[in-house]
PASEBA-1860 file (N, C-alpha, C; in nm, 3 decimals):
! residues 308
1> MTSIDTPP> 1.973/9.730/13.053/1.942/9.594/13.100/1.917/9.599/13.250 ~ 1.818/9.525/13.295/1.785/9.525/13.437/1.884/9.440/13.514 ~ 1.934/9.492/13.626/2.025/9.417/13.711/1.949/9.309/13.785 ~ 2.012/9.191/13.800/1.950/9.082/13.875/1.938/9.120/14.021 ~ 2.029/9.205/14.069/2.026/9.243/14.210/1.918/9.345/14.240 ~ 1.868/9.411/14.138/1.765/9.512/14.157/1.644/9.477/14.073 ~ 1.545/9.411/14.130/1.430/9.366/14.051/1.352/9.482/13.993 ~ 1.306/9.470/13.870/1.222/9.574/13.811/1.091/9.581/13.884
9> TSEAPVDP> 1.023/9.689/13.868/0.892/9.704/13.932/0.791/9.745/13.828 ~ 0.663/9.725/13.861/0.557/9.761/13.769/0.529/9.910/13.770 ~ 0.612/9.989/13.842/0.598/10.134/13.837/0.650/10.190/13.705 ~ 0.739/10.114/13.637/0.795/10.160/13.511/0.685/10.170/13.406 ~ 0.693/10.269/13.317/0.590/10.283/13.214/0.587/10.161/13.123 ~ 0.467/10.125/13.078/0.451/10.010/12.991/0.488/10.049/12.849 ~ 0.566/9.965/12.785/0.601/9.984/12.644/0.472/9.992/12.564 ~ 0.449/10.101/12.490/0.323/10.115/12.416/0.295/10.000/12.320
17> ALPAALHG> 0.403/9.933/12.275/0.384/9.823/12.181/0.349/9.692/12.251 ~ 0.366/9.686/12.383/0.349/9.559/12.454/0.206/9.506/12.451 ~ 0.103/9.588/12.480/-0.032/9.532/12.480/-0.068/9.461/12.350 ~ -0.045/9.525/12.239/-0.078/9.464/12.110/0.003/9.338/12.085 ~ 0.128/9.337/12.132/0.214/9.220/12.112/0.166/9.101/12.193 ~ 0.099/9.126/12.306/0.052/9.018/12.392/-0.088/8.971/12.355 ~ -0.175/9.065/12.317/-0.316/9.031/12.297/-0.336/8.920/12.193 ~ -0.281/8.938/12.075/-0.304/8.842/11.967/-0.263/8.700/12.002
25> PVLAWFDR> -0.137/8.679/12.043/-0.093/8.543/12.075/-0.171/8.478/12.190 ~ -0.199/8.556/12.295/-0.268/8.499/12.410/-0.412/8.463/12.375 ~ -0.480/8.550/12.301/-0.618/8.522/12.264/-0.626/8.405/12.166 ~ -0.531/8.395/12.075/-0.530/8.282/11.982/-0.503/8.152/12.057 ~ -0.412/8.157/12.153/-0.385/8.038/12.236/-0.511/7.997/12.313 ~ -0.581/8.094/12.367/-0.702/8.066/12.444/-0.808/8.001/12.357 ~ -0.821/8.048/12.234/-0.920/7.989/12.143/-0.894/7.840/12.122 ~ -0.767/7.800/12.125/-0.731/7.661/12.100/-0.730/7.575/12.227
33> HARDLPWR> -0.697/7.635/12.340/-0.666/7.554/12.458/-0.757/7.579/12.578 ~ -0.853/7.668/12.569/-0.940/7.696/12.684/-1.014/7.570/12.727 ~ -1.019/7.546/12.857/-1.093/7.433/12.909/-1.244/7.456/12.894 ~ -1.315/7.348/12.870/-1.461/7.355/12.862/-1.515/7.342/13.003 ~ -1.536/7.455/13.068/-1.583/7.457/13.205/-1.728/7.504/13.207 ~ -1.810/7.446/13.294/-1.954/7.476/13.288/-1.987/7.622/13.308 ~ -1.910/7.694/13.388/-1.940/7.835/13.411/-1.899/7.923/13.294 ~ -1.832/7.865/13.194/-1.797/7.940/13.074/-1.901/7.924/12.964
41> RPEAGAWG> -1.995/7.833/12.984/-2.096/7.809/12.882/-2.206/7.915/12.892 ~ -2.269/7.950/12.780/-2.372/8.055/12.782/-2.485/8.025/12.878 ~ -2.522/7.898/12.893/-2.635/7.864/12.979/-2.606/7.886/13.128 ~ -2.480/7.904/13.164/-2.446/7.927/13.305/-2.506/8.057/13.356 ~ -2.508/8.158/13.272/-2.562/8.287/13.313/-2.479/8.353/13.420 ~ -2.522/8.471/13.461/-2.446/8.548/13.559/-2.444/8.479/13.696 ~ -2.553/8.412/13.732/-2.557/8.343/13.861/-2.456/8.227/13.862 ~ -2.449/8.152/13.753/-2.350/8.044/13.745/-2.208/8.097/13.755
49> VMVSEFML> -2.182/8.209/13.690/-2.049/8.270/13.699/-2.019/8.312/13.843 ~ -2.117/8.375/13.907/-2.095/8.420/14.045/-2.068/8.302/14.138 ~ -2.148/8.197/14.126/-2.128/8.079/14.211/-1.987/8.023/14.190 ~ -1.944/8.014/14.065/-1.810/7.960/14.037/-1.702/8.047/14.099 ~ -1.718/8.178/14.094/-1.615/8.266/14.148/-1.603/8.251/14.299 ~ -1.715/8.234/14.368/-1.709/8.210/14.512/-1.640/8.077/14.541 ~ -1.674/7.974/14.465/-1.620/7.841/14.493/-1.473/7.828/14.457 ~ -1.430/7.898/14.355/-1.293/7.883/14.306/-1.190/7.959/14.388
57> QQTPVVRV> -1.233/8.038/14.482/-1.138/8.110/14.567/-1.063/8.009/14.653 ~ -0.932/7.997/14.630/-0.844/7.909/14.707/-0.881/7.761/14.694 ~ -0.952/7.725/14.589/-0.994/7.587/14.569/-0.975/7.549/14.422 ~ -0.911/7.435/14.393/-0.886/7.397/14.253/-1.012/7.356/14.179 ~ -1.006/7.369/14.049/-1.121/7.341/13.963/-1.173/7.200/13.983 ~ -1.084/7.102/13.994/-1.127/6.963/14.003/-1.214/6.937/14.126 ~ -1.191/7.009/14.234/-1.274/6.993/14.353/-1.405/7.071/14.342 ~ -1.402/7.179/14.268/-1.521/7.264/14.257/-1.626/7.202/14.165
65> LPVYEQWL> -1.585/7.137/14.058/-1.678/7.093/13.954/-1.799/7.014/14.007 ~ -1.781/6.908/14.085/-1.901/6.833/14.128/-1.991/6.913/14.220 ~ -1.934/6.995/14.308/-2.015/7.075/14.400/-2.090/7.182/14.322 ~ -2.024/7.242/14.226/-2.087/7.345/14.142/-2.209/7.288/14.070 ~ -2.194/7.170/14.010/-2.304/7.109/13.936/-2.422/7.081/14.029 ~ -2.394/7.027/14.147/-2.501/6.997/14.242/-2.569/7.124/14.291 ~ -2.489/7.227/14.314/-2.541/7.354/14.364/-2.639/7.415/14.265 ~ -2.598/7.422/14.137/-2.684/7.484/14.036/-2.807/7.400/14.005
73> ARWPRPAD> -2.794/7.269/14.022/-2.913/7.185/14.003/-3.015/7.210/14.113 ~ -2.968/7.237/14.233/-3.058/7.261/14.346/-3.106/7.405/14.350 ~ -3.015/7.498/14.321/-3.047/7.641/14.329/-3.012/7.709/14.197 ~ -3.092/7.691/14.093/-3.059/7.748/13.962/-3.069/7.899/13.955 ~ -3.135/7.961/14.054/-3.147/8.107/14.058/-3.114/8.157/14.198 ~ -3.072/8.281/14.211/-3.044/8.335/14.345/-3.161/8.322/14.440 ~ -3.284/8.344/14.391/-3.401/8.337/14.477/-3.421/8.198/14.536 ~ -3.378/8.095/14.463/-3.393/7.959/14.513/-3.305/7.938/14.636
81> LAAEAPGE> -3.183/7.990/14.630/-3.093/7.979/14.746/-3.141/8.069/14.859 ~ -3.184/8.190/14.826/-3.227/8.286/14.928/-3.345/8.233/15.008 ~ -3.427/8.147/14.947/-3.546/8.096/15.014/-3.513/7.990/15.120 ~ -3.390/7.941/15.119/-3.351/7.838/15.215/-3.268/7.898/15.327 ~ -3.254/7.823/15.436/-3.173/7.868/15.549/-3.026/7.872/15.509 ~ -2.950/7.966/15.565/-2.806/7.971/15.533/-2.733/7.843/15.567 ~ -2.783/7.771/15.669/-2.720/7.644/15.703/-2.724/7.542/15.590 ~ -2.826/7.551/15.504/-2.833/7.460/15.390/-2.721/7.489/15.290
89> AVRAWGRL> -2.684/7.617/15.278/-2.570/7.651/15.192/-2.442/7.592/15.249 ~ -2.426/7.601/15.381/-2.308/7.543/15.446/-2.308/7.391/15.426 ~ -2.423/7.328/15.438/-2.433/7.183/15.419/-2.392/7.144/15.276 ~ -2.446/7.216/15.179/-2.419/7.183/15.039/-2.275/7.217/14.998 ~ -2.212/7.306/15.073/-2.073/7.343/15.043/-1.980/7.223/15.058 ~ -2.019/7.130/15.141/-1.942/7.007/15.155/-1.802/7.034/15.207 ~ -1.704/6.974/15.140/-1.566/6.981/15.186/-1.481/7.074/15.099 ~ -1.544/7.177/15.042/-1.468/7.272/14.961/-1.371/7.354/15.046
97> GYPRRALR> -1.399/7.366/15.175/-1.312/7.445/15.261/-1.355/7.591/15.267 ~ -1.307/7.660/15.369/-1.341/7.801/15.390/-1.493/7.821/15.378 ~ -1.570/7.754/15.465/-1.716/7.752/15.448/-1.785/7.886/15.469 ~ -1.715/7.985/15.522/-1.778/8.117/15.531/-1.815/8.170/15.393 ~ -1.748/8.119/15.291/-1.785/8.157/15.155/-1.929/8.119/15.125 ~ -1.974/8.005/15.181/-2.112/7.962/15.158/-2.210/8.060/15.220 ~ -2.179/8.108/15.341/-2.266/8.207/15.405/-2.268/8.337/15.325 ~ -2.153/8.377/15.273/-2.147/8.501/15.196/-2.223/8.488/15.064
105> LHAAAVAI> -2.214/8.373/15.002/-2.288/8.352/14.878/-2.438/8.351/14.906 ~ -2.479/8.293/15.017/-2.620/8.296/15.055/-2.664/8.440/15.080 ~ -2.583/8.518/15.151/-2.619/8.657/15.178/-2.628/8.737/15.048 ~ -2.539/8.708/14.952/-2.545/8.775/14.822/-2.674/8.738/14.750 ~ -2.713/8.612/14.758/-2.837/8.568/14.693/-2.958/8.639/14.753 ~ -2.959/8.656/14.885/-3.069/8.727/14.951/-3.074/8.871/14.902 ~ -2.958/8.937/14.897/-2.953/9.077/14.853/-2.997/9.090/14.707 ~ -2.953/8.998/14.622/-2.994/9.002/14.481/-3.145/8.987/14.468
113> TERHHGDV> -3.202/8.899/14.549/-3.346/8.876/14.546/-3.422/8.998/14.594 ~ -3.372/9.062/14.699/-3.443/9.175/14.759/-3.421/9.305/14.682 ~ -3.301/9.325/14.628/-3.267/9.454/14.567/-3.280/9.454/14.416 ~ -3.264/9.338/14.352/-3.252/9.335/14.206/-3.348/9.235/14.141 ~ -3.460/9.208/14.209/-3.565/9.123/14.153/-3.512/8.985/14.113 ~ -3.410/8.938/14.183/-3.359/8.804/14.159/-3.259/8.791/14.047 ~ -3.221/8.902/13.984/-3.124/8.899/13.875/-2.989/8.954/13.923 ~ -2.882/8.884/13.895/-2.749/8.934/13.929/-2.727/9.066/13.854
121> PRDHGQLL> -2.697/9.174/13.924/-2.688/9.305/13.855/-2.573/9.310/13.756 ~ -2.594/9.388/13.651/-2.489/9.410/13.551/-2.393/9.519/13.593 ~ -2.441/9.614/13.669/-2.361/9.731/13.705/-2.251/9.691/13.803 ~ -2.129/9.733/13.774/-2.014/9.699/13.857/-2.029/9.753/13.998 ~ -2.078/9.873/14.013/-2.097/9.931/14.145/-2.201/9.855/14.227 ~ -2.308/9.811/14.161/-2.409/9.732/14.231/-2.356/9.595/14.271 ~ -2.271/9.539/14.189/-2.207/9.412/14.226/-2.119/9.431/14.349 ~ -2.042/9.538/14.351/-1.955/9.565/14.466/-2.034/9.585/14.594
129> ALPGIGEY> -2.156/9.632/14.583/-2.237/9.660/14.701/-2.300/9.533/14.760 ~ -2.290/9.420/14.690/-2.348/9.296/14.742/-2.261/9.239/14.854 ~ -2.321/9.172/14.952/-2.242/9.110/15.059/-2.144/9.007/15.002 ~ -2.024/9.008/15.055/-1.926/8.908/15.016/-1.860/8.930/14.882 ~ -1.891/9.042/14.815/-1.833/9.071/14.683/-1.726/9.177/14.699 ~ -1.604/9.143/14.660/-1.494/9.238/14.663/-1.456/9.283/14.524 ~ -1.346/9.353/14.516/-1.300/9.411/14.390/-1.283/9.306/14.281 ~ -1.217/9.195/14.315/-1.192/9.093/14.214/-1.323/9.030/14.166
137> TAAAVASF> -1.409/8.986/14.258/-1.530/8.914/14.219/-1.623/9.002/14.137 ~ -1.636/9.129/14.175/-1.722/9.220/14.098/-1.671/9.234/13.955 ~ -1.540/9.251/13.940/-1.482/9.264/13.806/-1.498/9.134/13.727 ~ -1.480/9.021/13.794/-1.490/8.892/13.725/-1.633/8.867/13.676 ~ -1.732/8.892/13.759/-1.871/8.869/13.719/-1.909/8.965/13.606 ~ -1.873/9.091/13.620/-1.906/9.189/13.516/-1.840/9.152/13.384 ~ -1.717/9.102/13.391/-1.644/9.068/13.270/-1.691/8.936/13.210 ~ -1.692/8.829/13.291/-1.721/8.696/13.238/-1.869/8.674/13.210
145> AYGQRHAV> -1.955/8.734/13.290/-2.099/8.714/13.270/-2.158/8.813/13.172 ~ -2.108/8.937/13.173/-2.171/9.043/13.094/-2.079/9.102/12.987 ~ -1.959/9.046/12.972/-1.870/9.090/12.865/-1.822/9.233/12.877 ~ -1.811/9.284/12.999/-1.770/9.422/13.019/-1.616/9.434/13.027 ~ -1.570/9.555/13.019/-1.426/9.583/13.018/-1.379/9.617/13.160 ~ -1.318/9.521/13.225/-1.264/9.541/13.359/-1.132/9.467/13.372 ~ -1.043/9.520/13.453/-0.919/9.450/13.485/-0.950/9.346/13.592 ~ -0.932/9.218/13.557/-0.964/9.107/13.647/-0.832/9.050/13.697
153> LDTNVRRV> -0.801/9.074/13.822/-0.669/9.040/13.876/-0.677/8.930/13.981 ~ -0.670/8.805/13.935/-0.654/8.697/14.033/-0.506/8.660/14.039 ~ -0.473/8.559/14.117/-0.333/8.522/14.135/-0.268/8.480/14.004 ~ -0.341/8.408/13.921/-0.284/8.363/13.794/-0.254/8.480/13.701 ~ -0.348/8.572/13.690/-0.327/8.689/13.603/-0.211/8.773/13.655 ~ -0.207/8.795/13.784/-0.100/8.876/13.842/0.037/8.814/13.814 ~ 0.046/8.681/13.819/0.173/8.615/13.793/0.214/8.629/13.647 ~ 0.119/8.613/13.555/0.148/8.631/13.412/0.198/8.772/13.386
161> FARAATGV> 0.130/8.872/13.440/0.169/9.011/13.417/0.304/9.042/13.481 ~ 0.328/8.989/13.601/0.455/9.013/13.668/0.571/8.962/13.583 ~ 0.555/8.844/13.528/0.663/8.785/13.449/0.674/8.848/13.311 ~ 0.562/8.855/13.240/0.567/8.899/13.101/0.599/9.047/13.088 ~ 0.544/9.129/13.177/0.555/9.275/13.160/0.662/9.338/13.247 ~ 0.685/9.285/13.366/0.777/9.353/13.458/0.901/9.273/13.491 ~ 0.908/9.147/13.448/1.030/9.070/13.463/1.056/9.015/13.601 ~ 0.952/9.002/13.684/0.970/8.943/13.817/0.899/8.809/13.822
169> QYPPNATT> 0.952/8.719/13.904/0.902/8.583/13.905/0.764/8.570/13.968 ~ 0.742/8.644/14.076/0.615/8.634/14.147/0.563/8.774/14.179 ~ 0.431/8.792/14.178/0.375/8.921/14.219/0.383/8.937/14.370 ~ 0.359/9.057/14.423/0.359/9.077/14.568/0.251/8.994/14.636 ~ 0.262/8.983/14.768/0.163/8.904/14.842/0.021/8.960/14.825 ~ 0.008/9.091/14.822/-0.122/9.156/14.806/-0.119/9.244/14.681 ~ -0.233/9.255/14.615/-0.241/9.335/14.493/-0.209/9.481/14.523 ~ -0.122/9.540/14.443/-0.077/9.677/14.463/-0.142/9.771/14.362
177> AAERRLAR> -0.132/9.899/14.391/-0.183/10.000/14.298/-0.107/9.994/14.166 ~ 0.023/9.964/14.173/0.102/9.953/14.050/0.053/9.839/13.963 ~ 0.015/9.727/14.025/-0.038/9.615/13.948/-0.170/9.653/13.881 ~ -0.252/9.728/13.951/-0.380/9.769/13.892/-0.357/9.860/13.772 ~ -0.259/9.950/13.785/-0.228/10.039/13.672/-0.177/9.958/13.554 ~ -0.092/9.861/13.581/-0.040/9.776/13.473/-0.153/9.699/13.406 ~ -0.243/9.643/13.486/-0.354/9.567/13.429/-0.441/9.654/13.341 ~ -0.465/9.777/13.384/-0.546/9.869/13.301/-0.472/9.905/13.173
185> ALLPEDET> -0.340/9.920/13.182/-0.263/9.954/13.063/-0.263/9.840/12.961 ~ -0.273/9.717/13.009/-0.271/9.602/12.919/-0.410/9.564/12.869 ~ -0.513/9.627/12.921/-0.650/9.590/12.888/-0.687/9.640/12.748 ~ -0.736/9.553/12.660/-0.778/9.598/12.527/-0.889/9.702/12.537 ~ -0.892/9.793/12.443/-0.993/9.897/12.443/-1.131/9.842/12.409 ~ -1.136/9.747/12.319/-1.263/9.688/12.278/-1.319/9.605/12.393 ~ -1.448/9.625/12.425/-1.507/9.562/12.542/-1.510/9.410/12.529 ~ -1.553/9.360/12.413/-1.561/9.215/12.393/-1.424/9.152/12.400
193> KASRWAAA> -1.327/9.217/12.338/-1.190/9.166/12.339/-1.132/9.171/12.481 ~ -1.170/9.275/12.555/-1.120/9.290/12.692/-1.168/9.177/12.782 ~ -1.295/9.137/12.768/-1.346/9.029/12.852/-1.281/8.896/12.815 ~ -1.253/8.874/12.689/-1.182/8.753/12.648/-1.038/8.755/12.697 ~ -0.977/8.872/12.694/-0.840/8.886/12.744/-0.833/8.852/12.893 ~ -0.933/8.893/12.970/-0.935/8.862/13.112/-0.937/8.711/13.134 ~ -1.022/8.642/13.059/-1.030/8.497/13.072/-0.905/8.428/13.019 ~ -0.851/8.478/12.909/-0.735/8.415/12.846/-0.610/8.429/12.932
201> SMELGALV> -0.586/8.547/12.986/-0.466/8.566/13.070/-0.476/8.483/13.197 ~ -0.598/8.466/13.248/-0.619/8.382/13.367/-0.590/8.235/13.334 ~ -0.638/8.190/13.219/-0.616/8.051/13.178/-0.468/8.024/13.152 ~ -0.399/8.121/13.096/-0.256/8.105/13.071/-0.180/8.084/13.202 ~ -0.216/8.160/13.303/-0.151/8.144/13.433/-0.187/8.013/13.500 ~ -0.309/7.965/13.477/-0.353/7.840/13.540/-0.290/7.717/13.476 ~ -0.268/7.721/13.345/-0.225/7.602/13.273/-0.078/7.602/13.231 ~ -0.020/7.718/13.205/0.115/7.724/13.148/0.211/7.801/13.238
209> CTAKSEDC> 0.178/7.924/13.270/0.268/8.008/13.350/0.236/7.988/13.498 ~ 0.255/7.864/13.544/0.216/7.828/13.679/0.321/7.871/13.781 ~ 0.285/7.864/13.908/0.374/7.912/14.013/0.499/7.826/14.028 ~ 0.483/7.695/14.017/0.594/7.605/14.050/0.666/7.546/13.930 ~ 0.599/7.535/13.816/0.662/7.468/13.702/0.615/7.530/13.571 ~ 0.658/7.651/13.546/0.617/7.719/13.423/0.667/7.640/13.302 ~ 0.585/7.637/13.197/0.618/7.564/13.075/0.635/7.663/12.962 ~ 0.751/7.724/12.956/0.776/7.829/12.857/0.768/7.777/12.714
217> GRCPIAER> 0.793/7.647/12.696/0.785/7.589/12.562/0.644/7.591/12.506 ~ 0.544/7.598/12.593/0.404/7.602/12.549/0.346/7.743/12.554 ~ 0.424/7.839/12.600/0.371/7.974/12.621/0.367/8.053/12.491 ~ 0.253/8.112/12.457/0.242/8.186/12.331/0.316/8.320/12.332 ~ 0.357/8.366/12.449/0.426/8.495/12.457/0.567/8.481/12.516 ~ 0.623/8.360/12.506/0.756/8.337/12.563/0.861/8.431/12.503 ~ 0.847/8.461/12.374/0.945/8.546/12.308/0.938/8.692/12.353 ~ 0.828/8.731/12.418/0.814/8.867/12.466/0.817/8.876/12.619
225> CAWRLAGK> 0.837/8.765/12.686/0.831/8.762/12.832/0.956/8.825/12.893 ~ 0.938/8.934/12.967/1.053/9.006/13.025/1.130/8.919/13.123 ~ 1.062/8.837/13.199/1.130/8.751/13.298/1.215/8.646/13.228 ~ 1.162/8.583/13.125/1.238/8.483/13.051/1.357/8.546/12.980 ~ 1.336/8.662/12.919/1.446/8.729/12.849/1.556/8.774/12.944 ~ 1.521/8.796/13.071/1.621/8.835/13.170/1.693/8.715/13.231 ~ 1.660/8.595/13.185/1.724/8.476/13.239/1.651/8.415/13.357 ~ 1.526/8.451/13.377/1.443/8.400/13.487/1.506/8.425/13.625
233> PAHDGPPR> 1.543/8.548/13.655/1.600/8.575/13.788/1.500/8.549/13.898 ~ 1.546/8.486/14.005/1.458/8.452/14.118/1.456/8.568/14.216 ~ 1.394/8.678/14.177/1.392/8.799/14.261/1.320/8.778/14.393 ~ 1.208/8.707/14.388/1.119/8.704/14.503/1.118/8.572/14.578 ~ 1.216/8.486/14.554/1.222/8.360/14.627/1.124/8.259/14.571 ~ 1.111/8.146/14.637/1.025/8.039/14.588/0.878/8.075/14.604 ~ 0.789/8.006/14.534/0.645/8.034/14.551/0.603/8.007/14.694 ~ 0.504/8.084/14.737/0.458/8.069/14.875/0.400/7.931/14.897
241> RGQTYAGT> 0.435/7.869/15.009/0.384/7.736/15.041/0.240/7.744/15.085 ~ 0.165/7.638/15.059/0.028/7.630/15.107/0.025/7.615/15.259 ~ -0.084/7.654/15.318/-0.096/7.647/15.462/-0.103/7.501/15.508 ~ -0.036/7.472/15.621/-0.047/7.340/15.680/-0.190/7.319/15.729 ~ -0.240/7.197/15.711/-0.378/7.168/15.749/-0.385/7.070/15.866 ~ -0.306/6.963/15.861/-0.314/6.858/15.963/-0.285/6.914/16.101 ~ -0.374/6.886/16.195/-0.354/6.927/16.334/-0.394/7.069/16.365 ~ -0.441/7.143/16.266/-0.476/7.283/16.289/-0.621/7.297/16.332
249> DRQVRGRL> -0.657/7.417/16.378/-0.796/7.446/16.410/-0.885/7.429/16.287 ~ -0.831/7.457/16.169/-0.909/7.439/16.046/-0.952/7.294/16.031 ~ -0.862/7.201/16.062/-0.897/7.060/16.051/-1.006/7.023/16.152 ~ -0.994/7.075/16.273/-1.093/7.046/16.376/-1.228/7.105/16.334 ~ -1.227/7.227/16.286/-1.351/7.291/16.241/-1.416/7.208/16.131 ~ -1.334/7.158/16.038/-1.387/7.078/15.930/-1.454/6.951/15.980 ~ -1.394/6.888/16.079/-1.453/6.765/16.133/-1.583/6.793/16.208 ~ -1.585/6.902/16.281/-1.709/6.939/16.352/-1.820/6.969/16.252
257> LAVLRESA> -1.788/7.046/16.149/-1.890/7.078/16.049/-1.938/6.954/15.975 ~ -1.847/6.859/15.953/-1.887/6.737/15.883/-1.997/6.664/15.960 ~ -1.986/6.659/16.093/-2.089/6.594/16.175/-2.220/6.670/16.163 ~ -2.214/6.801/16.169/-2.336/6.883/16.162/-2.400/6.876/16.024 ~ -2.320/6.869/15.920/-2.375/6.860/15.784/-2.451/6.729/15.763 ~ -2.405/6.624/15.829/-2.465/6.493/15.808/-2.596/6.475/15.885 ~ -2.627/6.566/15.974/-2.744/6.549/16.060/-2.852/6.653/16.025 ~ -2.974/6.606/16.007/-3.085/6.698/15.984/-3.137/6.756/16.115
265> DPVAQADL> -3.099/6.693/16.226/-3.143/6.737/16.359/-3.027/6.800/16.434 ~ -3.056/6.878/16.538/-2.948/6.932/16.623/-2.859/6.820/16.677 ~ -2.733/6.849/16.694/-2.633/6.752/16.736/-2.592/6.779/16.879 ~ -2.587/6.675/16.960/-2.547/6.689/17.099/-2.398/6.712/17.112 ~ -2.358/6.782/17.217/-2.217/6.809/17.242/-2.135/6.680/17.243 ~ -2.191/6.573/17.302/-2.117/6.447/17.310/-2.082/6.392/17.173 ~ -2.169/6.414/17.073/-2.143/6.364/16.939/-2.035/6.447/16.868 ~ -2.018/6.569/16.913/-1.911/6.652/16.858/-1.778/6.624/16.927
273> DVVWDEPV> -1.785/6.588/17.054/-1.662/6.566/17.130/-1.578/6.452/17.074 ~ -1.641/6.356/17.008/-1.567/6.239/16.963/-1.480/6.267/16.840 ~ -1.497/6.383/16.775/-1.423/6.406/16.651/-1.279/6.449/16.676 ~ -1.249/6.492/16.801/-1.113/6.542/16.829/-1.081/6.520/16.977 ~ -0.968/6.461/17.004/-0.936/6.423/17.141/-0.899/6.540/17.230 ~ -0.834/6.641/17.175/-0.781/6.750/17.257/-0.894/6.847/17.289 ~ -0.939/6.856/17.414/-1.061/6.933/17.445/-1.047/7.083/17.430 ~ -0.929/7.139/17.459/-0.912/7.284/17.450/-0.920/7.328/17.304
281> QRARALDG> -0.848/7.258/17.218/-0.852/7.295/17.076/-0.990/7.271/17.017 ~ -1.055/7.161/17.058/-1.189/7.131/17.008/-1.287/7.241/17.048 ~ -1.280/7.284/17.174/-1.370/7.390/17.221/-1.341/7.522/17.148 ~ -1.213/7.551/17.125/-1.178/7.675/17.054/-1.231/7.672/16.911 ~ -1.219/7.557/16.845/-1.268/7.546/16.708/-1.420/7.560/16.703 ~ -1.489/7.500/16.797/-1.635/7.511/16.800/-1.678/7.654/16.829 ~ -1.610/7.719/16.924/-1.641/7.860/16.952/-1.620/7.946/16.829 ~ -1.514/7.915/16.753/-1.488/7.992/16.631/-1.598/7.974/16.528
289> LVADGLVE> -1.649/7.852/16.515/-1.759/7.827/16.421/-1.884/7.905/16.461 ~ -1.910/7.910/16.591/-2.025/7.987/16.640/-2.005/8.135/16.613 ~ -1.884/8.185/16.642/-1.855/8.328/16.621/-1.866/8.366/16.473 ~ -1.832/8.274/16.385/-1.838/8.301/16.241/-1.978/8.285/16.183 ~ -2.073/8.245/16.266/-2.209/8.228/16.217/-2.232/8.099/16.143 ~ -2.138/8.005/16.149/-2.151/7.878/16.078/-2.227/7.774/16.160 ~ -2.234/7.795/16.289/-2.301/7.701/16.379/-2.384/7.780/16.479 ~ -2.503/7.729/16.512/-2.589/7.792/16.612/-2.595/7.705/16.738
297> PLDGGRYR> -2.563/7.762/16.855/-2.578/7.685/16.979/-2.724/7.687/17.025 ~ -2.769/7.576/17.080/-2.905/7.563/17.130/-2.902/7.524/17.277 ~ -3.017/7.533/17.340/-3.026/7.490/17.480/-2.994/7.341/17.491 ~ -2.945/7.304/17.607/-2.916/7.164/17.631/-2.787/7.115/17.569 ~ -2.696/7.208/17.535/-2.568/7.168/17.479/-2.578/7.106/17.342 ~ -2.672/7.153/17.262/-2.687/7.104/17.125/-2.650/7.212/17.025 ~ -2.618/7.169/16.902/-2.574/7.263/16.798/-2.636/7.222/16.664 ~ -2.651/7.322/16.576/-2.704/7.297/16.443/-2.645/7.398/16.345
305> LPLS> -2.662/7.372/16.218/-2.626/7.470/16.117/-2.726/7.585/16.123 ~ -2.686/7.706/16.085/-2.772/7.824/16.107/-2.899/7.821/16.024 ~ -3.007/7.868/16.087/-3.136/7.879/16.019/-3.165/8.022/15.973 ~ -3.089/8.118/16.024/-3.116/8.257/15.985/-2.986/8.336/15.986
END
């Protein structure tokens, strides 16, 4: 029996019977309870999946849905987005937050258009080579769009695996090599089943095995969950708190960008100055937007969203 004082780790070998014991119940649960999300529909295609993955990073589904629909209506193919200025991507991003994601998605669309004839590549290595695409996003697009066999490790999946397989309440702050090995060990051999497993384990973490209020009564694998069987020891403390927003540079940046998004013409410094009273913080936030490529300075103290 694992001691509460010594948390188990994912370095321990996986019980050979565990993958099969988890796959059936989780996949059956997913068949009954999966949300009908537009990027899961066949008509979304690989581009729709990619757009959703960029938008869903650190942003809840309810906020993403309207922006996603508007985005795909305007830019149904990568080439459509690539043909416009990157500032238009920032404008359309609206208030999703972390707007550098919009620039990265635009850069990915340009690369797809130039390197892959406008089609999101199927090859995992080619996906990884696109701007703004990391390990998680490449695996997610390859799995969800093309039905390939990859370990897809987002925060929800990592939490499910940490609890069900290793008996710890929360995964580490950053994905570890041990977590990757565990994910590969739990991955079904069949490619089609593996892609469904990636989506199902993610949905389970999003809807049932949540960070703050897990609902074990609704969990299809509660009887096999190592953390629950151990009495739910709080090895890793409470879930990490979200970042404070009010009064931060992020808030100032958001207000500055809101003014620029609303204007089709360059904006004068005076029109930006009114969004925040504290001049030092306001100047720092504006300088940061320029440094990040989200804003272009022009002669005469004017600013605009980037054209190139």
